[in-house]
N, CA, C and O of each residue as an XYZ file, in Angstrom:
528
protein
N      -0.722    -18.432     -0.216
C      -1.262    -16.813     -0.133
C       0.029    -16.431     -0.511
O       0.340    -16.420     -1.702
N       0.997    -16.046      0.574
C       2.121    -14.834      0.678
C       2.809    -14.831     -0.874
O       2.855    -13.816     -1.569
N       3.228    -15.885     -1.201
C       3.816    -16.090     -2.603
C       3.074    -15.979     -3.820
O       3.603    -15.787     -4.914
N       1.493    -16.136     -3.567
C       1.084    -15.896     -5.134
C       1.038    -14.365     -5.567
O       1.305    -13.790     -6.623
N       0.564    -13.916     -4.247
C       0.151    -12.423     -3.519
C       1.191    -11.412     -2.906
O       0.476    -10.526     -2.437
N       2.634    -11.049     -2.641
C       3.376    -10.619     -2.048
C       2.545     -9.297     -1.538
O       2.608     -9.129     -0.320
N       1.847     -8.421     -2.204
C       1.617     -7.377     -1.914
C       0.129     -7.510     -1.070
O      -0.177     -6.946     -0.019
N      -0.536     -8.279     -1.745
C      -1.987     -8.559     -0.821
C      -1.660     -9.154      0.749
O      -2.430     -8.956      1.689
N      -0.332     -9.947      0.868
C       0.202    -10.469      1.989
C       0.760     -9.342      2.737
O       0.806     -9.489      3.958
N       1.280     -8.020      2.139
C       1.865     -6.861      3.004
C       0.693     -6.100      3.862
O       0.798     -5.627      4.994
N      -0.481     -6.117      2.981
C      -1.398     -5.366      3.292
C      -2.463     -6.026      4.420
O      -3.209     -5.371      5.148
N      -2.334     -7.568      4.372
C      -2.867     -8.413      5.624
C      -1.717     -8.405      6.505
O      -2.283     -8.850      7.504
N      -0.729     -8.257      6.804
C       0.089     -7.857      7.570
C      -0.171     -6.710      8.217
O      -0.326     -6.766      9.437
N      -0.268     -5.491      7.553
C      -0.651     -4.362      7.794
C      -1.855     -4.021      8.901
O      -1.775     -3.270      9.874
N      -3.173     -4.931      8.377
C      -4.523     -4.796      8.863
C      -3.812     -6.275     10.225
O      -4.363     -6.124     11.315
N      -3.334     -6.840     10.216
C      -3.425     -7.978     11.255
C      -2.598     -6.828     12.507
O      -3.002     -6.621     13.651
N      -1.481     -6.278     11.906
C      -0.835     -5.763     13.285
C      -1.293     -4.583     13.982
O      -0.857     -4.088     15.021
N      -2.502     -4.115     13.038
C      -2.858     -2.693     13.782
C      -4.154     -3.525     14.222
O      -4.624     -2.905     15.176
N      -4.851     -4.519     13.987
C      -5.805     -4.839     15.147
C      -5.556     -5.143     16.603
O      -6.328     -4.944     17.541
N      -4.096     -5.767     16.634
C      -3.413     -6.002     17.753
C      -2.527     -4.646     18.176
O      -1.770     -4.627     19.146
N      -2.736     -3.614     17.355
C      -2.039     -2.536     17.873
C      -0.753     -2.451     18.073
O      -0.533     -1.665     18.995
N       0.159     -2.883     17.647
C       1.265     -3.086     17.240
C       1.549     -1.896     16.480
O       0.691     -1.419     15.737
N       3.257     -1.129     16.678
C       3.775      0.076     16.175
C       4.543     -0.453     14.843
O       4.886      0.357     13.981
N       4.802     -1.861     14.709
C       5.585     -2.071     13.593
C       5.637     -3.291     13.524
O       5.636     -4.083     14.466
N       5.709     -3.621     11.874
C       5.259     -4.907     11.141
C       6.316     -4.822     10.090
O       6.708     -3.867      9.418
N       6.674     -6.088     10.127
C       7.954     -6.667      8.710
C       7.045     -7.248      7.931
O       6.012     -7.836      8.252
N       7.657     -6.973      6.539
C       6.920     -7.628      5.700
C       8.882     -8.125      4.697
O       9.877     -7.407      4.802
N       8.835     -9.331      3.950
C       9.971     -9.577      2.824
C      10.121     -7.826      1.913
O       9.217     -7.182      1.382
N      11.205     -7.578      2.000
C      11.322     -6.582      0.917
C      11.022     -6.988     -0.658
O      11.200     -8.089     -1.179
N      10.570     -5.907     -1.197
C      10.423     -6.083     -2.751
C      10.380     -4.514     -3.199
O      10.038     -3.629     -2.414
N      10.726     -4.296     -4.410
C      10.401     -2.964     -4.912
C       9.236     -2.344     -4.755
O       9.002     -1.199     -4.370
N       8.368     -3.394     -5.163
C       7.317     -2.905     -5.172
C       6.506     -2.506     -4.174
O       5.823     -1.483     -4.127
N       6.639     -3.560     -3.201
C       6.030     -3.579     -1.436
C       6.860     -2.145     -1.015
O       6.156     -1.390     -0.344
N       7.836     -1.789     -1.214
C       8.410     -0.203     -1.218
C       7.843      0.724     -1.568
O       7.491      1.566     -0.742
N       7.549      0.878     -3.044
C       6.666      1.903     -3.964
C       5.637      2.071     -3.024
O       5.522      3.045     -2.281
N       4.823      1.007     -3.080
C       3.489      1.202     -2.105
C       3.799      2.013     -0.812
O       3.282      3.125     -0.704
N       4.475      1.616      0.014
C       5.093      1.982      1.543
C       5.226      3.629      0.973
O       4.604      4.463      1.632
N       5.782      3.970      0.128
C       6.296      5.141     -0.359
C       4.992      6.337     -0.441
O       4.872      7.474      0.013
N       4.290      5.616     -1.100
C       3.077      6.353     -1.209
C       1.907      6.500      0.011
O       1.226      7.504      0.217
N       1.869      5.477      0.612
C       1.410      5.508      1.933
C       1.819      6.501      2.879
O       1.075      7.077      3.672
N       3.453      6.714      2.698
C       3.945      7.300      4.053
C       3.718      8.992      3.020
O       3.235      9.846      3.763
N       3.889      9.354      2.044
C       3.572     10.464      1.230
C       1.990     10.994      1.769
O       1.759     12.135      2.167
N       1.198     10.120      1.695
C      -0.176     10.409      2.275
C      -0.434     10.493      3.297
O      -1.636     10.696      3.469
N       0.413     10.409      4.559
C       0.213     10.010      5.660
C      -0.467      9.002      6.848
O      -0.822      9.047      8.026
N      -0.392      7.970      5.589
C      -1.049      6.577      6.211
C      -0.309      5.727      7.197
O      -0.832      5.035      8.071
N       1.222      5.888      6.906
C       2.329      5.397      7.733
C       3.034      6.192      8.273
O       2.958      7.382      7.967
N       3.867      5.761      9.179
C       4.792      6.956      9.841
C       6.234      6.693      9.021
O       6.980      7.672      8.995
N       6.716      5.454      8.335
C       7.632      5.361      7.402
C       8.087      3.911      7.586
O       7.616      3.240      8.504
N       8.999      3.408      6.728
C       9.342      2.363      6.907
C      10.913      2.263      6.818
O      11.348      3.233      6.197
N      11.879      1.424      7.226
C      13.025      0.945      6.805
C      13.451     -0.487      6.441
O      12.646     -1.416      6.515
N      14.568     -0.637      6.095
C      15.138     -1.620      5.855
C      15.771     -2.451      6.961
O      16.605     -2.038      7.768
N      15.254     -3.702      6.889
C      16.124     -4.491      8.205
C      16.362     -6.333      7.468
O      16.199     -6.743      6.318
N      16.636     -6.788      8.267
C      17.193     -8.184      8.002
C      16.554     -9.307      8.665
O      16.629     -9.396      9.890
N      16.016    -10.056      8.069
C      15.211    -11.062      8.774
C      16.490    -11.949      9.973
O      17.662    -11.666     10.220
N      15.653    -12.997     10.452
C      16.873    -14.051     11.138
C      17.193    -15.101     10.208
O      18.005    -15.929     10.621
N      16.749    -15.250      9.073
C      17.477    -15.900      8.071
C      18.059    -15.405      7.033
O      18.213    -15.989      5.961
N      18.554    -13.851      7.417
C      19.250    -13.230      6.454
C      18.519    -12.547      5.050
O      19.268    -12.015      4.231
N      17.296    -12.571      4.842
C      16.648    -11.779      4.095
C      16.607    -10.662      4.335
O      16.744    -10.109      5.426
N      16.358    -10.108      3.053
C      15.747     -8.456      3.583
C      14.448     -8.039      3.944
O      13.638     -8.204      3.032
N      14.006     -7.571      4.941
C      12.948     -7.322      5.085
C      12.618     -5.697      5.225
O      13.553     -4.897      5.280
N      11.169     -5.236      5.280
C      10.998     -3.599      5.575
C      10.516     -3.612      6.719
O       9.673     -4.506      6.798
N      10.640     -3.055      7.648
C       9.989     -2.970      9.002
C       9.120     -1.210      8.465
O       9.654     -0.202      8.003
N       7.850     -1.450      8.747
C       6.646     -0.436      8.618
C       6.776      0.206     10.054
O       6.904     -0.564     11.006
N       6.755      1.480     10.256
C       6.330      1.962     11.163
C       4.612      2.279     11.228
O       4.271      3.286     10.608
N       3.668      1.613     11.827
C       2.499      2.163     11.525
C       2.155      3.129     12.529
O       2.726      3.402     13.585
N       0.930      3.679     11.912
C       0.192      5.181     12.879
C      -0.909      5.319     13.243
O      -1.852      5.199     12.461
N      -1.028      5.544     14.245
C      -2.210      5.534     15.129
C      -2.667      7.487     15.669
O      -1.895      8.440     15.772
N      -3.859      7.443     15.850
C      -4.378      8.843     16.178
C      -5.171      8.405     16.922
O      -5.965      7.495     16.682
N      -4.999      9.221     18.274
C      -5.798      8.870     19.484
C      -6.267      7.404     19.536
O      -7.438      7.024     19.540
N      -4.812      6.411     19.586
C      -5.161      4.687     19.960
C      -6.099      4.228     18.540
O      -6.488      3.064     18.454
N      -6.350      5.014     17.690
C      -6.723      4.507     16.424
C      -5.923      4.477     15.463
O      -4.987      5.276     15.512
N      -6.038      3.454     14.156
C      -5.151      3.085     13.295
C      -5.581      4.400     12.426
O      -6.659      4.986     12.532
N      -4.475      4.750     11.514
C      -5.123      5.858     10.711
C      -5.644      5.245      9.538
O      -6.621      5.663      8.916
N      -5.048      4.365      9.288
C      -5.453      3.152      8.146
C      -6.954      2.538      8.459
O      -7.114      1.445      9.003
N      -7.823      3.237      8.116
C      -9.243      2.530      8.386
C      -9.576      0.897      7.793
O     -10.028     -0.150      8.257
N      -9.077      1.376      6.551
C      -9.380      0.137      5.520
C      -8.630      0.124      4.291
O      -8.689      0.975      3.404
N      -7.716     -1.213      4.322
C      -6.790     -0.972      3.101
C      -6.946     -2.366      2.538
O      -6.738     -3.390      3.189
N      -7.526     -2.301      0.625
C      -8.213     -3.224      0.093
C      -7.082     -3.492     -0.958
O      -6.358     -2.570     -1.334
N      -6.963     -4.607     -1.364
C      -6.504     -5.196     -2.581
C      -7.321     -4.985     -3.671
O      -8.473     -5.391     -3.516
N      -7.059     -4.462     -4.741
C      -8.108     -4.132     -5.672
C      -7.693     -5.196     -6.918
O      -8.508     -5.974     -7.413
N      -6.360     -5.098     -7.312
C      -5.760     -5.845     -8.683
C      -5.409     -6.873     -7.887
O      -4.787     -6.739     -6.833
N      -5.930     -8.310     -8.529
C      -5.108     -9.352     -7.821
C      -4.517    -10.703     -9.029
O      -5.163    -10.941    -10.049
N      -3.549    -11.273     -8.764
C      -2.816    -11.957     -9.141
C      -3.770    -12.703    -10.628
O      -3.369    -12.882    -11.778
N      -5.173    -13.014     -9.986
C      -6.059    -13.788    -10.917
C      -6.770    -12.958    -11.452
O      -7.266    -13.365    -12.502
N      -7.124    -11.596    -11.066
C      -8.061    -11.006    -12.065
C      -7.495     -9.049    -11.909
O      -7.964     -8.281    -11.070
N      -6.672     -8.759    -12.717
C      -6.144     -7.635    -12.885
C      -6.828     -6.587    -13.176
O      -7.689     -6.702    -14.049
N      -6.690     -5.712    -12.735
C      -7.373     -4.367    -12.788
C      -6.986     -3.146    -13.575
O      -6.821     -2.344    -12.656
N      -6.784     -2.617    -14.470
C      -6.389     -1.498    -15.189
C      -7.456     -0.299    -15.007
O      -8.626     -0.562    -14.729
N      -7.146      0.617    -15.123
C      -8.059      1.918    -15.391
C      -7.109      2.785    -16.343
O      -5.882      2.835    -16.434
N      -8.177      3.471    -17.044
C      -7.247      4.428    -18.079
C      -7.411      5.893    -16.794
O      -8.002      5.786    -15.719
N      -6.618      7.348    -17.377
C      -6.611      7.794    -16.303
C      -7.996      8.371    -15.854
O      -8.224      8.598    -14.666
N      -8.847      8.583    -16.775
C     -10.359      8.705    -16.514
C     -11.058      7.790    -15.895
O     -12.185      8.153    -15.561
N     -10.694      6.513    -15.583
C     -11.487      5.612    -14.850
C     -11.184      5.346    -13.372
O     -11.869      4.838    -12.484
N      -9.809      5.903    -13.390
C      -8.740      5.497    -11.830
C     -10.077      6.057    -10.901
O     -10.709      7.098    -11.080
N     -10.298      4.952     -9.794
C     -11.306      5.145     -9.118
C     -11.243      6.196     -7.834
O     -10.269      5.963     -7.119
N     -11.952      7.147     -7.450
C     -11.685      7.767     -6.812
C     -12.259      7.103     -4.991
O     -13.316      6.501     -4.803
N     -11.463      7.362     -4.146
C     -12.084      6.318     -2.882
C     -12.666      7.388     -1.910
O     -12.042      8.421     -1.669
N     -14.040      7.073     -1.287
C     -14.617      7.991     -0.305
C     -14.697      9.340     -0.637
O     -14.354     10.264      0.101
N     -15.304      9.473     -2.123
C     -14.931     11.326     -2.312
C     -13.909     12.007     -1.864
O     -13.958     13.029     -1.180
N     -12.592     11.216     -2.403
C     -11.421     11.686     -2.403
C     -10.785     11.787     -0.943
O      -9.715     12.361     -0.738
N     -11.788     10.978      0.369
C     -10.947     11.171      1.429
C     -10.086     10.001      1.540
O      -9.229     10.162      2.409
N     -10.027      8.801      0.905
C      -9.099      7.816      0.454
C      -8.147      8.462     -0.352
O      -7.808      9.601     -0.674
N      -7.720      6.765     -0.640
C      -6.503      7.039     -2.010
C      -6.198      5.795     -2.597
O      -5.818      4.883     -1.864
N      -6.307      5.629     -3.778
C      -6.148      4.423     -4.458
C      -4.656      4.629     -5.009
O      -4.320      5.692     -5.529
N      -3.824      3.589     -4.866
C      -2.554      3.336     -5.287
C      -2.388      2.495     -6.750
O      -2.787      1.348     -6.954
N      -1.657      3.423     -7.759
C      -1.991      3.001     -9.159
C      -0.394      2.985     -9.755
O       0.436      3.893     -9.790
N      -0.318      1.615    -10.195
C       1.185      1.548    -10.919
C       0.728      1.605    -12.308
O      -0.098      1.030    -13.018
N       1.745      2.685    -12.423
C       1.638      3.630    -13.639
C       2.755      3.696    -14.585
O       3.834      3.754    -13.997
N       2.846      3.706    -15.915
C       4.454      4.025    -16.383
C       5.286      4.466    -15.952
O       6.441      4.041    -15.998
N       4.824      5.602    -15.331
C       5.547      6.549    -14.540
C       5.954      6.461    -13.123
O       6.436      7.381    -12.463
N       5.636      4.903    -12.608
C       5.849      4.563    -11.137
C       4.807      4.429    -10.501
O       3.731      4.558    -11.084
N       4.859      4.170     -9.305
C       3.777      3.621     -8.224
C       3.316      4.948     -7.654
O       4.080      5.532     -6.886
N       2.068      5.513     -7.972
C       1.581      6.973     -7.140
C       0.175      6.681     -7.107
O      -0.521      5.829     -7.660
N      -0.154      8.060     -5.935
C      -1.902      8.114     -5.616
C      -2.523      8.142     -6.936
O      -1.855      8.117     -7.971
N      -4.009      8.202     -6.901
C      -4.929      8.199     -7.944
C      -4.769     10.028     -8.255
O      -5.012     10.355     -9.417
N      -4.467     10.915     -7.494
C      -4.244     12.128     -7.586
C      -2.839     12.484     -8.554
O      -2.835     13.330     -9.448
N      -1.766     11.711     -8.192
C      -0.736     11.876     -8.815
C      -0.644     11.157    -10.081
O       0.226     11.533    -10.867
N      -1.490     10.069    -10.444
C      -1.502      9.616    -11.854
C      -2.463     10.841    -12.511
O      -1.930     11.582    -13.336
N      -3.725     11.030    -12.185
C      -4.703     12.068    -12.926
C      -3.560     13.243    -13.331
O      -3.367     13.508    -14.518
N      -2.770     13.970    -12.189
C      -1.889     14.921    -12.994
C      -0.981     14.518    -13.417
O      -0.157     15.425    -13.310
N      -0.443     13.531    -13.956
C       0.377     13.039    -14.353
C      -0.066     12.399    -15.954
O       0.594     11.888    -16.859
N      -1.377     12.687    -15.790
C      -2.229     11.885    -16.682
C      -1.851     10.556    -17.458
O      -1.687     10.322    -18.655
N      -1.785      9.851    -16.423
C      -1.684      8.216    -16.524
C      -2.147      7.423    -16.151
O      -1.734      7.324    -14.996
N      -3.050      6.410    -16.413
C      -3.433      5.058    -15.834
C      -2.526      4.104    -15.556
O      -1.309      4.240    -15.685
N      -3.261      2.841    -15.060
C      -2.541      1.684    -14.794
C      -3.241      0.953    -14.208
O      -4.469      0.974    -14.284
N      -2.382     -0.042    -13.325
C      -2.891     -0.903    -12.679
C      -3.190     -0.629    -11.133
O      -2.269     -0.479    -10.330
N      -4.619     -0.569    -10.747
C      -5.290     -0.171     -9.487
C      -4.752     -1.074     -8.607
O      -4.938     -2.282     -8.752
N      -3.973     -0.523     -7.527
C      -2.853     -1.895     -6.659
C      -4.197     -2.208     -5.473
O      -4.907     -3.178     -5.208
N      -4.060     -0.788     -4.970
C      -5.280     -0.987     -3.681
C      -5.889      0.331     -3.395
O      -5.449      1.342     -3.941
N      -6.765      0.364     -2.663
C      -7.293      1.397     -2.021
C      -7.018      1.439     -0.239
O      -6.945      0.592      0.652
N      -6.926      2.864     -0.327
C      -6.881      2.982      1.178
C      -7.415      4.227      2.029
O      -7.101      5.374      1.713
N      -8.224      3.949      3.107
C      -9.204      5.306      3.868
C      -8.846      4.969      5.297
O      -9.296      5.646      6.222
């Protein structure tokens, strides 16, 4: 699973760590994962992340999860586009999540960004995941 869909693997790690109430979770480092984490941080869903090194010397990202009054700030994080079924959206079709309460994260020609940022930059792209 993790090798086929590294981003999906990271989202699952975040969900699992939150269920256990952990403050941090690690994932193998990649540019795409870091770009998605940048959006999650900008949108207030995680505290942030830093680069770390695994025991085997591989670079990892250590994600600082965010809770409000003991409840995870991320209530739901879902993979949309998958390796077997890519989901692309033009700027007009980018999904709005929970009437704008949530965020779609879109990989566009201008970078990985939130649905709102993609709309204002007037670009569509691959809908990576939704967060609420």
